[in-house]
C-alpha positions, 0 to 999 in steps of 0.5 A: 033039095037035101043037098041044099039043106045040108049046105045051108046047115053046114054054113050056119054051123060053120058061121056059128063056130067062127063067130064063137072062136073070134069072140073067144080070141077077143076075150083072151086078148083082153077086150072081152068080146061083145059079151064083155062089152055088153056086161061092162056097159050094164055094170056101169049103168047099174053101179051105185053112185055113193058119197060118204057111204050114202046112196045118192040120186044114182038109185034110178040108173042102178035100178034101170041098169039091173032091170035091163040086165035081167031082161036081156038075160031072159030074152037071150035064153029065149032066143037060144031055145028058139034057135035050138028048137028051129035047128032041131025041127030042121034037122029032123024034117027029113026033107019034108018041105012044110017042116023045113019051112016051119023050122026056117020061120022059127030061126028067122024069127029068132034072128029078127028077135036078136036084132030087136034085142040088140037095138033095144039095148043100144037105145036104152044105153043111149037114153040112160047115158043121155039122162045121166049126163043131163042130170050131172050124174054121168062121166060123159061116156 
């Protein structure tokens, strides 16, 4: 049981290192990686539409973009804390089945939360872009 736990833990750590390294390589290459693309999308949604120094109808997309950026930042921090807590519980379980089960459940719920956050971002980004295009405030992307 301990050997399987060590193999799974090593696999998770190795996967995290590889994903982080790949994101770093993409960022160094100029694409900004996943974080850069999310930030670019949020910045474009939050950017004000100004004409002659006066703010136009872009106030609502700016507000919504800022709210989404703040919510995703907060949820990302909560996700990180949950993953760290689940990993800590797993590493300190000492092979006790109940503690390992609890730690796995925390990590699994955190990953499900991550999927929900990414899906919510994608849906919100799509809706904001569609509304912006429908009202003539968008550029078509």
